[in-house]
Structure formats: structure tokens, C-alpha cells
C-alpha positions in Angstrom: -8.5 -71.4 -58.9 -8.4 -75.1 -60.0 -5.2 -76.4 -61.6 -6.3 -80.0 -61.7 -6.7 -80.1 -65.5 -3.3 -78.6 -66.1 -0.7 -81.0 -67.6 2.7 -81.0 -66.0 5.2 -83.5 -67.4 8.0 -85.2 -65.3 10.9 -87.0 -67.0 13.1 -89.5 -65.4 16.7 -88.3 -65.6 20.3 -89.6 -65.1 21.2 -86.2 -63.6 20.6 -85.6 -59.9 19.4 -82.0 -60.0 15.6 -82.0 -60.8 15.4 -78.9 -63.0 12.1 -77.5 -64.2 11.1 -75.7 -67.4 8.3 -73.2 -67.2 7.9 -72.8 -70.9 7.0 -76.5 -71.3 5.6 -77.1 -67.8 8.0 -80.0 -67.5 10.6 -81.1 -64.9 13.2 -83.9 -64.4 13.4 -86.4 -61.6 16.6 -88.3 -60.8 16.0 -92.0 -61.5 17.7 -93.3 -58.3 15.2 -91.5 -56.0 12.8 -93.7 -54.1 9.1 -93.7 -55.2 8.2 -91.3 -52.3 11.1 -89.0 -53.2 10.0 -89.0 -56.9 6.4 -88.1 -55.7 7.8 -85.3 -53.5 9.7 -83.8 -56.5 6.5 -84.1 -58.7 4.4 -82.3 -56.0 7.2 -79.7 -55.5 7.6 -78.8 -59.1 3.9 -79.0 -60.0 3.2 -76.7 -57.1 5.7 -74.2 -58.6 3.9 -74.3 -61.9 0.5 -73.7 -60.2 1.9 -71.0 -58.0 3.4 -69.1 -60.9 0.3 -69.6 -63.1 -1.8 -68.1 -60.2 0.6 -65.1 -60.0 0.4 -64.6 -63.8 -3.4 -64.5 -63.6 -4.0 -62.5 -60.4 -0.8 -60.6 -59.4 0.8 -58.0 -61.6 4.2 -59.6 -61.6 5.4 -58.4 -65.0 5.0 -54.8 -64.0 7.2 -55.4 -60.9 9.9 -57.2 -63.0 9.6 -60.3 -60.9 10.8 -63.6 -62.4 10.5 -67.3 -61.8 14.1 -68.2 -61.3 15.5 -65.5 -59.0 14.6 -62.7 -56.7 11.5 -62.2 -54.5 9.0 -64.2 -56.5 11.2 -67.3 -56.8 12.1 -67.0 -53.0 8.4 -66.9 -52.2 7.7 -69.9 -54.4 10.2 -71.9 -52.5 8.9 -70.8 -49.1 5.3 -71.4 -50.3 6.2 -75.0 -51.3 7.6 -75.7 -47.8 4.5 -74.3 -46.2 2.0 -76.2 -48.4 3.9 -79.5 -48.6 4.1 -79.6 -44.8 0.3 -79.4 -44.5 -1.2 -82.5 -43.0 -2.7 -83.7 -46.3 0.7 -83.8 -48.0 2.6 -84.9 -45.0 0.3 -87.9 -44.7 1.2 -88.9 -48.3 4.9 -88.1 -48.3 5.6 -89.4 -44.8 8.2 -86.7 -44.1 8.7 -83.1 -43.5 9.4 -80.9 -46.6 12.7 -79.2 -46.1 13.8 -75.8 -47.4 16.4 -76.5 -50.1 17.9 -73.0 -49.6 19.2 -72.4 -46.1 19.6 -68.7 -46.7 15.8 -68.5 -46.9 15.3 -70.0 -43.4 14.7 -66.6 -41.6 12.3 -65.5 -44.4 10.4 -68.8 -44.0 9.6 -68.0 -40.4 8.2 -64.5 -41.3 6.3 -65.7 -44.4 4.8 -68.6 -42.5 3.2 -66.1 -40.1 1.8 -64.2 -43.1 0.3 -67.5 -44.4 -1.3 -68.2 -41.0 -2.8 -64.7 -40.9 -4.0 -64.7 -44.5 -6.8 -67.2 -43.7 -6.5 -68.9 -47.2 -6.6 -65.6 -49.1 -4.0 -66.5 -51.6 -3.8 -63.1 -53.4 -3.4 -61.2 -50.1 -0.8 -63.7 -48.9 1.3 -63.3 -52.1 1.1 -59.5 -52.1 2.0 -59.1 -48.4 4.8 -61.7 -48.7 6.3 -60.0 -51.7 6.2 -56.6 -49.9 8.1 -58.3 -46.9 10.7 -60.0 -49.1 
């Protein structure tokens, strides 16, 4: 699925918290971040939007009462971002490793990364297996 035509909006903010708003596909970026840090936030938040849009289209998340801000789907979205943003293509742009913002997900990252490697780019299979594990 191609998300390149989707419009996601980033706003510069005086608050250092970078919230995102799914209903408007917008997010905030703290104005004191470096340009690379701002780019990383833009990639990170845009990837969340694309991930959740994919799930809405191909995974029955509503019937499982999964939501974007807490629980298994949210956890998977954070882990997914770390996996994707540490791919060579993103690493070459961002010039640093993407860190997991939530230390309590560290053990889950190890397990889900294995599922990613075994899924051979089958996104739907990856998401379904990962949600079952989480």
C-alpha cells in the first residue's frame, strides 16, 4: 500500500512533547530540536499514521477493541517504528539509531523484531502474529 499521497501535517511547538493527533493527521515538533531531530520526529509520527491506516484497511482492529493510544496496537506501533527507522535507508538519512522511547517495551522489541525478520515483508502477517504475541 502506498501512503506517499497522504498529507500529514507537522507544527512547530513551544512544548517539548511532540504529540500526534490521528483525527487530523497532525503532530507537533519542539522548536529547539535540531533539523535532524525534527526530521526524525516527522518520520516517526508519519510512520504511526501510515501504520494505523494500514491496520484500519487490512486488519480487523475495531472488532478486537484495539486502539491507537494504549494497549497492544499502540505498543506494536512503537516497536514497528524502531524496527523501520533503524533500516539502512532511514539510518543513512537520520545518522543515528532510533531508540525505543518506552523502556518497558524493550523485551517485546526483541521478540517482535524476530517476527519482523521471519515475516519476509508480509506486513499483514507480521502485524497479526505480533499482536498475538503481545
